[in-house]
C-alpha positions as CSV (number, residue, x, y, z in Angstrom):
1,M,-19.1,6.5,17.6
2,K,-18.1,9.0,19.9
3,N,-16.9,6.5,22.0
4,A,-14.8,5.0,19.8
5,W,-13.2,8.2,18.5
6,N,-12.7,9.2,22.2
7,N,-10.9,5.8,22.7
8,F,-8.6,6.7,19.6
9,I,-7.7,9.8,20.9
10,K,-6.8,8.4,24.5
11,Y,-4.2,5.9,22.8
12,R,-3.1,8.5,20.1
13,F,0.4,8.8,21.5
14,L,0.7,5.2,22.1
15,L,-0.1,4.8,18.2
16,V,2.6,7.0,17.5
17,E,5.3,5.4,20.1
18,L,4.3,2.1,17.9
19,V,4.7,3.5,14.9
20,K,8.3,4.9,16.0
21,K,8.9,1.6,17.0
22,D,7.9,-0.3,14.0
23,I,10.5,1.8,12.0
24,K,13.1,1.3,14.3
25,L,12.7,-2.7,14.3
26,K,12.8,-2.7,10.5
27,Y,16.3,-1.2,10.3
28,R,17.7,-2.2,13.4
29,R,20.2,-4.3,12.1
30,S,20.6,-3.3,8.7
31,Y,24.2,-1.6,7.8
32,L,22.2,0.0,4.8
33,G,19.4,1.2,7.0
34,I,16.6,3.9,6.0
35,L,19.0,4.2,2.8
36,W,17.8,0.9,1.8
37,T,14.1,2.6,1.3
38,L,15.5,4.6,-1.3
39,L,18.0,1.8,-3.3
40,E,15.4,-1.2,-3.0
41,P,13.0,0.5,-5.4
42,L,16.1,2.2,-7.4
43,L,17.2,-1.2,-8.1
44,T,14.3,-2.8,-9.0
45,T,13.0,0.0,-11.4
46,A,16.5,-0.7,-13.0
47,V,16.4,-4.5,-13.4
48,L,12.7,-4.1,-14.9
49,T,13.2,-1.1,-17.0
50,I,16.5,-3.5,-18.8
51,I,14.3,-6.2,-19.1
52,F,10.8,-4.8,-20.4
53,G,12.4,-1.2,-21.6
54,K,15.7,-2.5,-23.3
55,F,15.2,-6.2,-24.2
56,L,11.7,-6.2,-25.4
57,G,11.8,-3.0,-26.4
58,K,8.6,-1.6,-24.9
59,G,8.0,1.9,-23.3
60,G,10.3,5.1,-24.3
61,R,12.1,7.7,-22.5
62,T,10.2,8.2,-19.8
63,F,9.2,4.5,-19.2
64,P,11.8,4.0,-15.7
65,V,9.1,6.9,-14.5
66,Y,6.2,5.1,-15.5
67,I,7.7,1.9,-13.7
68,L,8.6,3.5,-10.7
69,T,5.3,5.1,-10.1
70,G,3.4,1.6,-10.3
71,R,6.6,-0.5,-8.4
72,L,6.4,2.0,-5.3
73,L,2.3,2.2,-4.7
74,Y,2.6,-1.8,-4.8
75,T,5.2,-2.3,-2.5
76,Y,3.9,-0.5,-0.3
77,F,0.1,-2.1,-0.5
78,A,1.8,-5.4,-0.3
79,N,4.4,-4.8,2.4
80,S,1.5,-2.8,4.4
81,T,-1.2,-5.6,3.9
82,K,1.7,-8.3,4.9
83,A,2.8,-6.7,8.0
84,A,-1.0,-6.1,9.4
85,M,-2.5,-9.6,8.8
86,K,0.6,-10.5,11.3
87,S,0.5,-7.6,13.8
88,I,-2.5,-9.6,16.2
89,R,-0.4,-12.7,16.0
90,K,3.1,-10.7,16.4
91,N,1.7,-8.3,19.5
92,S,-0.1,-11.6,20.9
93,G,2.0,-11.4,24.2
94,M,1.1,-7.8,24.7
95,I,-2.6,-8.0,23.9
96,K,-2.9,-11.3,26.8
97,K,-1.1,-8.8,29.4
98,V,-2.9,-5.4,29.4
99,Y,-5.7,-3.9,27.9
100,V,-4.9,-1.7,24.8
101,P,-7.3,-1.1,21.5
102,K,-6.5,-4.2,19.2
103,Y,-7.1,-1.9,16.3
104,I,-3.9,-0.3,17.3
105,Y,-1.9,-3.0,16.3
106,P,-2.6,-2.7,12.4
107,F,-3.5,0.7,12.7
108,S,0.5,1.2,13.8
109,T,2.1,-1.2,11.1
110,V,0.0,0.2,8.4
111,L,1.1,3.9,9.3
112,S,4.7,2.7,10.0
113,N,4.8,1.2,6.6
114,Y,3.3,5.0,4.8
115,V,5.9,6.8,6.5
116,I,8.9,4.2,5.0
117,F,7.1,4.6,1.6
118,M,6.7,8.7,1.9
119,I,10.7,8.4,2.6
120,S,11.0,6.7,-1.0
121,M,9.2,8.8,-2.9
122,I,12.1,10.8,-2.9
123,I,13.3,8.5,-5.5
124,L,10.6,9.1,-8.0
125,F,11.0,12.7,-7.7
126,L,14.7,12.5,-8.4
127,A,13.6,10.4,-11.1
128,V,11.3,13.0,-12.5
129,I,14.2,15.5,-12.4
130,V,16.3,13.4,-13.8
131,F,14.2,12.2,-16.9
132,K,12.9,16.0,-17.2
133,I,9.3,15.2,-17.0
134,K,7.8,18.6,-16.4
135,P,5.5,19.1,-13.5
136,T,2.2,20.5,-13.6
137,W,-0.3,21.7,-11.6
138,H,-2.0,18.2,-11.9
139,L,0.9,17.2,-9.6
140,F,-1.1,18.4,-6.6
141,Q,-3.8,15.9,-7.7
142,A,-1.1,13.2,-6.3
143,I,-2.7,13.7,-2.7
144,I,-6.0,12.4,-3.6
145,P,-4.2,8.8,-4.8
146,L,-2.2,8.5,-2.0
147,S,-4.7,9.2,0.4
148,L,-7.0,6.3,-1.3
149,L,-4.0,3.9,-0.7
150,L,-3.9,4.7,2.7
151,V,-7.5,4.1,3.1
152,L,-7.3,1.2,0.6
153,V,-4.4,-1.0,3.0
154,M,-6.1,0.6,6.6
155,G,-9.4,-1.7,5.3
156,V,-7.8,-4.8,3.8
157,G,-5.3,-4.7,6.8
158,M,-7.7,-4.8,9.3
159,I,-9.8,-7.4,7.6
160,L,-6.7,-10.0,7.0
161,A,-5.8,-9.3,10.7
162,T,-8.9,-10.3,11.6
163,L,-8.8,-13.5,9.2
164,A,-5.0,-14.1,10.0
165,V,-6.0,-15.0,13.7
166,F,-8.4,-17.8,12.8
167,F,-6.8,-19.0,9.6
168,R,-3.1,-19.3,9.8
169,D,-2.6,-20.7,6.4
170,L,-3.8,-17.0,5.2
171,E,-0.7,-16.0,4.6
172,Y,0.6,-18.1,2.2
173,L,-3.1,-17.5,0.2
174,W,-2.6,-13.9,0.7
175,S,1.0,-14.2,-1.5
176,V,-0.7,-15.2,-4.1
177,V,-3.1,-13.1,-4.4
178,L,-0.8,-10.3,-4.3
179,M,1.3,-11.8,-7.3
180,L,-2.3,-11.3,-9.2
181,I,-2.5,-8.4,-7.6
182,M,0.9,-7.3,-8.7
183,Y,0.4,-8.7,-12.7
184,T,-3.1,-6.6,-13.0
185,S,-1.4,-3.4,-11.7
186,S,-0.1,-2.2,-15.0
187,I,3.2,-1.8,-13.1
188,F,5.3,-2.9,-16.0
189,Y,3.4,-2.6,-19.1
190,H,0.7,-0.1,-20.6
191,V,-2.7,-1.6,-20.5
192,N,-3.4,-0.2,-23.9
193,D,-1.0,-2.1,-25.5
194,L,-2.9,-5.0,-24.7
195,D,-5.8,-6.2,-27.0
196,L,-8.3,-6.4,-24.0
197,G,-11.6,-5.3,-25.5
198,R,-14.2,-6.5,-22.9
199,R,-12.0,-7.8,-20.9
200,M,-10.5,-4.7,-19.2
201,W,-13.7,-5.0,-16.2
202,I,-10.1,-7.7,-15.1
203,F,-8.1,-4.4,-14.0
204,K,-11.4,-2.1,-12.9
205,L,-12.0,-5.2,-10.1
206,N,-8.3,-4.5,-8.8
207,P,-8.5,-0.9,-6.4
208,L,-4.8,-0.8,-6.9
209,Y,-4.5,-0.3,-10.6
210,L,-7.1,2.3,-10.0
211,I,-5.2,4.2,-7.6
212,I,-1.9,4.1,-9.7
213,V,-3.9,5.0,-12.6
214,N,-4.5,8.3,-11.3
215,F,-1.1,8.7,-9.7
216,R,0.3,8.7,-12.9
217,N,-2.0,11.3,-14.4
218,A,-0.4,13.6,-11.9
219,I,3.2,12.6,-11.9
220,F,2.8,13.0,-15.6
221,G,1.2,16.2,-15.9
222,R,-3.1,14.8,-16.9
223,P,-6.2,15.1,-15.8
224,M,-7.7,12.4,-13.0
225,D,-9.6,9.7,-14.5
226,M,-13.0,10.2,-12.5
227,E,-14.5,6.5,-13.7
228,A,-10.8,5.3,-12.0
229,L,-11.2,7.8,-9.1
230,W,-15.5,6.8,-8.0
231,L,-14.1,3.2,-8.6
232,A,-11.3,3.7,-6.0
233,A,-13.0,5.4,-3.4
234,M,-15.4,3.5,-3.2
235,Y,-13.4,0.4,-3.3
236,S,-11.4,2.2,-0.7
237,F,-13.6,3.4,1.8
238,G,-15.8,0.4,1.6
239,S,-12.9,-1.7,2.3
240,L,-12.0,0.6,5.1
241,L,-16.0,0.0,6.6
242,V,-16.5,-3.7,6.4
243,G,-12.6,-3.8,7.8
244,I,-13.9,-2.1,10.8
245,I,-17.2,-3.6,11.6
246,F,-15.4,-7.0,10.9
247,F,-13.0,-6.1,13.2
248,Y,-15.0,-4.8,16.1
249,K,-17.2,-7.9,15.9
250,Q,-14.4,-10.7,16.5
251,Q,-12.0,-8.3,18.6
252,D,-13.4,-10.7,21.4
253,K,-12.5,-14.2,20.1
254,F,-8.5,-12.7,19.7
255,I,-7.6,-14.0,23.1
256,M,-8.9,-17.5,22.3
257,N,-6.8,-18.0,19.4
258,I,-3.5,-16.2,19.5
């Protein structure tokens, strides 16, 4: 463990440079550039609000903020896990030429997307002001679900990056899984509006939903759901532990499959 930490410290500057590179490449040929990071969630939320808020009569005055809190976290989860999944094959040329700890590549994609995600949070706080949601001290609790989200994406990203080296079709399968995760994350509907009964366990198996629950609680000034917190922490740190061990055991085989 000590050697692994020393190795991480040794290559931390490379990690920072890769994060910068990923962000620059993402918007290199875009006319809107980083502005799209703010416009995309705004436009998506507007569409979902019109469909579910106006046409179907769901939600209330603050419904756009409710949608935005879920949409932002899901978008980061989806984009980061897909990028991490492709990171090893994408950097196959460098992996074959020079020695760099291979975990640097999925880590850098996850962190670069996290930076972009944090920039997109500007839209959320503007929406909070526009819809006159009064901040409370619970707002400071938002750092907990946001931290768990990063840990979760790191873990899932490491697992996917490893599997994708050996199973190229995983990219298509993961798109289907992401759709399932999206529809069970309560992004554009209230779970309380559903007659779930004993089927609530389906949502409790989705760590992203559990993280979104407590992030919304922080934004809307409600205390944290402790059951959701502990389950989310268990899933997040569990996935990170599994991801690191799985990646470490398989990384020497990457060179033969990329």
